[in-house]
C-alpha positions in Angstrom: 38.8 -4.4 -14.3 41.2 -5.5 -11.6 40.9 -8.9 -9.9 41.7 -10.3 -6.5 43.8 -13.3 -6.3 42.0 -16.7 -6.1 42.4 -17.2 -2.4 41.2 -13.7 -1.5 38.3 -13.9 -3.9 37.1 -17.2 -2.4 37.4 -15.9 1.2 35.6 -12.7 0.2 32.7 -14.7 -1.4 32.3 -16.9 1.7 32.4 -13.8 4.0 29.6 -12.0 2.2 27.5 -15.1 1.6 27.7 -16.5 5.2 25.1 -14.1 6.7 22.5 -15.3 4.1 23.2 -18.9 5.1 22.6 -18.0 8.7 19.4 -16.2 7.8 18.2 -19.3 6.0 18.9 -21.5 9.0 17.4 -19.0 11.5 14.3 -18.7 9.4 13.7 -22.5 9.4 14.3 -22.7 13.1 11.8 -19.9 13.7 9.3 -21.7 11.6 9.7 -24.9 13.6 9.3 -23.0 16.9 6.4 -21.0 15.7 4.5 -24.0 14.4 4.6 -25.6 17.9 2.6 -22.9 19.5 0.6 -21.3 16.6 -1.1 -22.1 13.3 1.3 -23.5 10.8 3.4 -20.9 8.9 2.4 -20.7 5.2 4.5 -23.0 3.0 4.7 -20.4 0.2 6.5 -18.0 2.5 9.1 -20.6 3.2 9.5 -21.2 -0.5 9.9 -17.5 -1.5 12.3 -16.9 1.4 14.4 -19.9 0.3 14.5 -18.8 -3.3 15.4 -15.3 -2.2 18.3 -16.6 -0.2 19.4 -18.8 -3.2 19.4 -15.7 -5.5 21.5 -13.8 -3.1 24.0 -16.6 -2.7 24.2 -17.3 -6.4 25.2 -13.6 -6.9 27.9 -13.9 -4.3 29.4 -17.4 -4.7 30.2 -19.3 -7.9 30.5 -18.5 -11.6 28.5 -15.3 -11.5 30.6 -13.8 -8.8 33.9 -15.0 -10.3 33.0 -13.5 -13.7 31.7 -10.3 -12.3 35.3 -9.1 -11.6 36.1 -9.2 -15.3 32.8 -9.3 -17.1 30.3 -6.4 -16.7 27.4 -8.4 -17.9 28.0 -11.0 -15.2 28.3 -8.2 -12.7 24.9 -6.8 -13.8 23.3 -10.2 -13.5 24.6 -10.3 -9.9 23.3 -6.8 -9.3 19.8 -7.8 -10.4 19.8 -11.0 -8.3 21.3 -9.4 -5.2 19.7 -5.9 -5.3 16.2 -6.7 -6.8 15.1 -10.3 -6.9 16.5 -11.5 -3.5 15.0 -8.5 -1.6 11.6 -8.9 -3.2 11.4 -12.7 -2.5 12.8 -12.3 1.0 10.4 -9.5 1.9 7.5 -11.8 0.8 8.8 -14.3 3.3 7.6 -11.9 6.1 10.6 -12.5 8.4 9.6 -9.9 11.0 6.1 -11.3 11.4 7.6 -14.8 11.8 10.1 -13.4 14.4 7.2 -11.8 16.4 5.3 -15.1 16.4 8.4 -16.9 17.7 9.6 -14.7 20.6 7.8 -14.0 23.8 5.4 -11.0 24.2 7.8 -8.9 26.3 10.6 -9.1 23.7 8.0 -8.6 20.9 6.9 -5.3 22.4 10.4 -4.1 22.7 11.1 -5.0 19.0 7.9 -3.3 18.0 9.1 -0.2 19.8 12.3 -0.3 17.8 10.4 -0.7 14.6 8.4 2.5 15.5 11.6 4.5 16.2 12.3 7.6 14.2 15.6 6.4 12.6 13.9 3.3 11.1 10.9 5.3 10.1 13.1 7.8 8.4 15.1 5.1 6.5 11.9 3.2 5.5 10.2 6.4 4.1 9.6 5.6 0.4 11.5 8.7 -0.8 14.5 8.1 1.4 14.6 4.4 0.5 14.4 5.3 -3.2 17.3 7.7 -2.9 19.4 5.1 -1.0 18.6 2.5 -3.6 18.6 4.2 -7.0 20.8 7.1 -5.9 23.4 4.6 -4.6 23.5 3.0 -8.0 24.0 6.3 -9.8 26.9 7.0 -7.5 28.4 3.6 -8.1 28.3 3.6 -11.9 29.0 7.2 -12.7 32.0 7.8 -10.4 35.3 6.2 -9.5 33.6 3.9 -7.0 33.1 1.1 -9.5 36.8 0.5 -10.4 37.8 1.2 -6.7 35.4 -1.5 -5.6 37.5 -4.1 -7.5 40.7 -2.9 -5.9 39.7 -2.6 -2.3 38.3 -5.7 -0.5 36.6 -3.7 2.3 34.9 -1.3 -0.2 33.8 -4.4 -2.2 32.0 -5.8 0.9 30.5 -2.5 1.9 29.0 -1.8 -1.6 27.5 -5.3 -1.9 26.0 -5.0 1.6 24.5 -1.6 0.6 23.1 -3.0 -2.6 21.2 -5.7 -0.8 20.0 -3.6 2.2 19.0 -0.7 0.0 17.1 -3.0 -2.3 15.4 -4.7 0.7 14.4 -1.4 2.4 13.1 0.0 -0.9 11.0 -3.1 -1.4 9.4 -3.0 2.1 8.8 0.7 1.7 6.7 0.1 -1.3 4.8 -3.1 -0.4 3.8 -3.8 3.2 4.1 -7.5 3.9 5.5 -7.4 7.5 4.3 -5.3 10.4 4.7 -1.6 9.4 3.6 0.7 12.2 3.8 3.9 10.2 2.3 3.5 6.7 2.0 5.7 3.6 -1.0 5.7 1.3 -1.1 3.5 -1.8 -1.2 6.5 -4.0 1.8 8.1 -2.3 3.9 4.9 -2.7 2.8 4.4 -6.3 4.0 7.9 -7.2 7.3 7.4 -5.5 7.7 4.0 -7.1 7.2 5.5 -10.6 9.9 8.1 -10.0 12.3 5.4 -8.7 11.5 3.2 -11.7 12.3 6.1 -14.0 15.6 6.8 -12.2 16.6 3.1 -12.6 15.7 3.1 -16.3 17.5 6.3 -17.1 20.6 5.0 -15.4 20.6 1.9 -17.5 20.4 4.0 -20.7 23.1 6.3 -19.4 25.4 3.2 -18.8 24.7 2.1 -22.4 26.0 5.4 -23.8 28.6 6.1 -21.1 30.3 3.0 -19.9 31.7 3.0 -16.3 35.4 3.5 -15.9 37.3 0.4 -17.0 34.3 -1.2 -18.8 34.5 -1.9 -22.6 31.7 -0.4 -24.6 30.3 -3.8 -25.8 30.1 -5.1 -22.3 28.5 -1.8 -21.1 25.8 -2.1 -23.7 25.0 -5.7 -22.9 25.1 -5.1 -19.1 22.9 -2.0 -19.4 20.3 -4.1 -21.3 20.4 -6.7 -18.6 19.9 -4.0 -16.0 17.0 -2.4 -18.0 15.0 -5.5 -19.0 15.9 -7.6 -15.9 15.1 -4.6 -13.6 11.8 -4.0 -15.4 10.8 -7.6 -14.9 11.3 -7.5 -11.2 9.7 -4.0 -10.9 6.6 -5.3 -12.8 6.3 -8.0 -10.1 6.7 -5.4 -7.4 4.1 -3.0 -8.8 1.7 -5.9 -9.4 1.9 -6.8 -5.7 1.4 -3.2 -4.7 -1.7 -2.8 -6.9 -3.1 -6.2 -5.7 -2.8 -5.0 -2.1 -4.4 -1.7 -3.1 -7.3 -3.6 -4.8 -7.8 -5.8 -1.7 -8.0 -2.8 0.6 -10.4 -1.0 -1.6 -12.6 -4.0 -2.4 -16.4 -3.7 -2.0 -17.9 -4.0 1.5 -21.6 -4.0 2.5 -23.0 -1.4 4.9 -26.7 -2.0 5.9 -27.1 -4.2 2.9 -25.7 -1.6 0.4 -22.5 -2.0 -1.5 -19.8 0.6 -0.7 -16.0 1.1 -1.0 -13.5 1.9 1.6 -9.8 2.8 1.5 -8.3 3.0 5.0 -4.6 3.4 5.7 -4.9 4.5 9.4 -5.3 1.0 10.9 -4.0 -0.1 14.2 -2.2 -3.4 14.6 -1.0 -5.6 17.5 2.6 -6.6 17.8 2.0 -9.6 15.6 0.2 -7.6 12.9 -3.4 -8.4 13.8 -5.9 -5.7 12.6 -7.4 -4.5 15.9 -10.5 -2.8 14.3 -11.2 -6.0 12.3 -11.1 -8.1 15.4 -13.6 -5.7 17.1 -15.8 -5.8 14.1 -15.9 -9.6 14.0 -16.5 -9.7 17.8 -19.4 -7.2 17.4 -21.0 -9.5 14.7 -20.5 -12.6 16.7 -23.2 -12.0 19.3 -22.7 -12.1 23.1 -19.5 -13.5 24.5 -19.5 -16.2 27.2 -19.0 -13.7 29.9 -21.8 -11.4 28.6 -24.1 -14.4 28.4 -23.5 -15.4 32.0 -24.1 -11.8 33.1 -27.4 -11.7 31.1 -28.6 -15.0 32.8 -27.6 -13.5 36.2 -29.7 -10.4 35.6 -32.7 -12.5 34.4 -32.4 -14.7 37.5 -32.2 -11.6 39.7 -35.3 -10.1 38.1 -37.2 -13.4 38.6 -36.2 -13.6 42.3 -37.3 -9.9 42.8 -40.6 -10.6 41.2 -41.2 -13.7 43.3 -40.5 -11.8 46.5 -43.0 -9.0 45.6 -45.7 -11.6 45.1 
């Protein structure tokens, strides 16, 4: 593999890692602003977001990034951290929900309209997200892109940005943590996920037998095993979250005192992710509201006055 000179490599690392540092700062600022007006933001979301940012930065700055130019195993560790671990942890941080809690209602509605737009819906479709994620990796490791990436600084940046964004979009297309206006069923996402998992596993085995251009066979074998077992570990976590969400949505409910099951994927949500039907259900079970109670008293008083006059 070819290497950049030390100065260029350091500048490149800082350039790619700087957006993640900004995201970390903006997230903490948003938490502070949100906690002033609303219920405290969950601590565990701050923790997973922080670790996600840390994984991304570790893959872009420091020993892993430096070795990745000459050592395929280090490159693959960086790939797992940047393209799989960081997207999963950052998605669990629910950044869109936090943003909607922080900004005013007018801007939140405009942002929600953007989230509902056709281009974003198309990219976030599980099949499209899978093709961008797994298909992009096939293109990287089975063509001349891999050696070219280490010769061209701009291409290096573009590919690393793609690896993270494709991994993040794929993650949020499989598990719904943030506001997702247009949703696919759990069965549909599970099937797509299985095909994506198979594509990733087959690619790791292909790399084992067919090293990318410029990669020694022993390094390709070790790197492919890191991709296979490291990727499987992250994917087990992803599918566990998916099935847990599915279980919660299909958990027993009681209708007229009898146990029943429900799986409903056509729910409506407010701009901050509140389940509208659930609010209506809770309100219906809560008895009369303050306004309804006043109206009832007014009607009773009116009836009493009418009865008195008749006498």
